[in-house]
N, C-alpha and C positions, 0 to 999 in steps of 0.2 A: 504494500500500500504506500505509494509514493506521495510526497508533498509536491504540489504544483503551485506556481505563481499565476494568478489571474488578474486581468484588468476588466473592470466593470464598465460596460458602455453606457449604462444608465446614470451612474453618479461619478464616474471617472476615478473610482478608488482602485487601489492595487492591494491585493492580499494573498497570503499563502493558505492553502488548505490541504487536508488529507483527502485523497480521492480513492474510493473503493470501487473496483470493477468499472462498470459503465455508468456510474453515478454522475449526474450533472450537478455541479455546485451552484449555490445561490449566493449572491452578494450579502455579506453580513451587515452592510450599511443600509442598503435600500431594498433588499430582497429580490432584486432582478436576477433573471437567469441568462441574461445577454452577456456571456462571458467570453473573453478571448484569452487563451492560455499564452503565457509569456515564457521566455527563457529564464530558468532559475539558475542561481549561482551554484556552481559545482562545489562539493565538499571534498576535502582531501582526506582520504582514509590512511591512517598510519598510527603508529604507537610512539608516544613520547614517554620519557621517564615520569613526567608529571601525571599523565593520563593513567599510566600503569599503576603508579603509586596511589592515586585516588581510587581506582577500581579495587585495589587490594585492601585499602583502608575500609571502604564500604563493605566489602565481603567479610572482613574480620568483625566489623561492628554488627553485621547480621548473623554472625556465628558460623560462617562457612569459609572455606579456603579454596573455592573453585577457581580462583584466578592464579593459583600458584602451581608451579611445575612439581613433579614428584620429588626432585632433588631438594627443592625449597621446603616441601612439606615435611621432610624428615626431621627438621629442627622444630617444627611448629606443633606437631601432634603428639 
């Protein structure tokens, strides 16, 4: 279910929304269904030390260690 950026012809607003299947979005400002899909900014997928650290901290707070490798788990369990 990807996010798409839309431009509303009715009120000239631009917004992003999650689109499921063949669902037609409506403008959150005016309710119009006269939408034009826009090019969205691409996201860069990758791992940084900060992102990995944040995910591991969250996993530890939740009581699981799913983000750790087997060698890292040896000292934790």
